[in-house]
N, C-alpha and C positions, 0 to 999 in steps of 0.2 A: 671730382667734387675735392673741393677746398680744404686742403690737411686741418686747418683750425675747427672747421665743422666735425672732423673724422674725431678732434681731441673732445668737443662738445658731446660728441654721441658717444665716445668712451664713458666720460663721467656721466651721463644719462642712467648707461648698463648698470655702471657700478653701484649709483643710487638704486636700481631695482635687485642689487646682490648683497647690501652694506648691511651691516651688522646697527642696528636698533640699540641704540645708547639703554640703557638699564643700570639703571642708581640709584632704584627705589630702598626705599628701607629694606624691603625683602630682602634686593638683591646684595645690601651691604651687608646683611646676615651671613652671606655666604664669607664673610672675610674674616667673621670671629673666629676668635682662639686658635689661629692659623701657626704651625710652627714657624714660619716664616715663609718668604715667598720666593722664588724661583724665576728667573727673568728670562725670557726667550727670547731673541730679536731674531724675526726671519731675515734671511740673507738679503741683501739689497738688489734689486734686479741688475739683470744684464745691462741695460739697455740706461741704468743709470747717469744721470751726468756725471763728468768729473765734479762739477763744485759741491753734491751732496755727498762723495766720498771725501772730497776734501775738509767738510764740515765735522763729519763724524768717523772718518777714518772706515772702520770695516763694522761688520754689525757686531761682530766681538768687542769691539772699542766703546762701541754705543753702547752694548749691554752692561758692561761695568762700570761705565759713567751712570747710565741709570743706577744701578746697584749703588754706587756712592751715594747718589743723589735720595734714595728711598734709607739709606743707614742713616743720612744727616738728618730724615726726617723722622727717627726711631720707629723706622719699620725694619724689622727683621728680614735678611737674606738668606738665603739657602745658595751653597755653592750648586755648580752644574751636575755634580757625580749627587747630589741626595735628593731622594725620593719619597718625602715622607707620607704620611697616610690620607689618599686625598690627590695627589701627585701636584700640587696645586701651582700654576705658574702665571705668571703677569706676560701676557703675549702682546709685541709692539712689531706692525708689520707696515712698512714704507713703501709704499706701491706709486711708479713713476711710469709715464708714456714717453716715448722718445719724442725729442725735440721736434717742432715745426714750427718754419716762420720765427726762433727764438723764442715760443710757450713751449711748456709743457703743462702735463696734467698730473695732481698727484694727488694721491689719498696717505691719512696717517689715522691708525687703528690702532687703539689700546683697549686690551680687553683680559679678565681673569675666568682661566680655566682650569678645572679641576674634572677628576673623576667622581661621579653621583651613583647614586643608586635607582633603579626605579621603583616605585612603590609597590607596584602589580608585580614584578620577578625581582626581590632585592639579589639573589643568584649573580645576577648579570651583573659584575662586578666594573667592567672595563669600558665604562661609558663615558666618556670625554662630555664637558657642556660648557658653555660658555656661563658663569654664573654672576659676570658683574661686568660691564663696559662703558665707557667714555662715548661721550658721543663724536663718531669719527668725524673727521675735517677731510675736505676734499678742495680743489679748486684747479683754477688755472691762470699760471702766471708766468710772468718774462723769466726765462733759465738764469737769470743772475740775482734773481728774487729768492728761486727756489730754497737754498740754505736755510736763508732767515724765516721763512714763511712754513717751515716743517718743523724749524728749531721751534718757534713759537707756538704751533699748534700741538707738537710732542709736550713741551713742557706744561702748555693746560692740559690737557691730558691727563699727565703725571703728579699734577696737583689737584686732579678731581679725584685718582685713586686715592694718594697719600690722604684728603680727607675723608673718603668713603672708608678707607682703614681703620683712620683715626677716629672716627665717629663709634663704630663698635667694638673697639680693643683701646679705650682711653685707660691708662695708667691710674 
């Protein structure tokens, strides 16, 4: 089977398991009155093309860059060792397939996760749930265009988070 077809199949499979964006007003309310936002960047996949790691460095370097961007937008950030009530964090995930014929498939997702309580059983306190999400972005691009596309898609999702946060936390 053609490897490009395999990439397309991978994208279709991701669509079936993709997070659905939830940026409605009720979802934005889950961002109100936070002590701050901790940023968690999932490790880049082992198969990530060198172009991606050249662009961002490591997941740790990308996390610091995102924190600086949030702080510049007046979104308070928390250190990695801080765990306020609800343990809220902004999760960033970048997935990439191996290169095939000069092309790679990618997926960029930014969402907000925190501890929630089940109304029917509030004693269960360690249930993490996604309470807000940007529209995940995915595509197939030439390997040399990967870093630019991932950067563009990540920036758009971070802009969406900042707007959502500010909409319920205006000073």
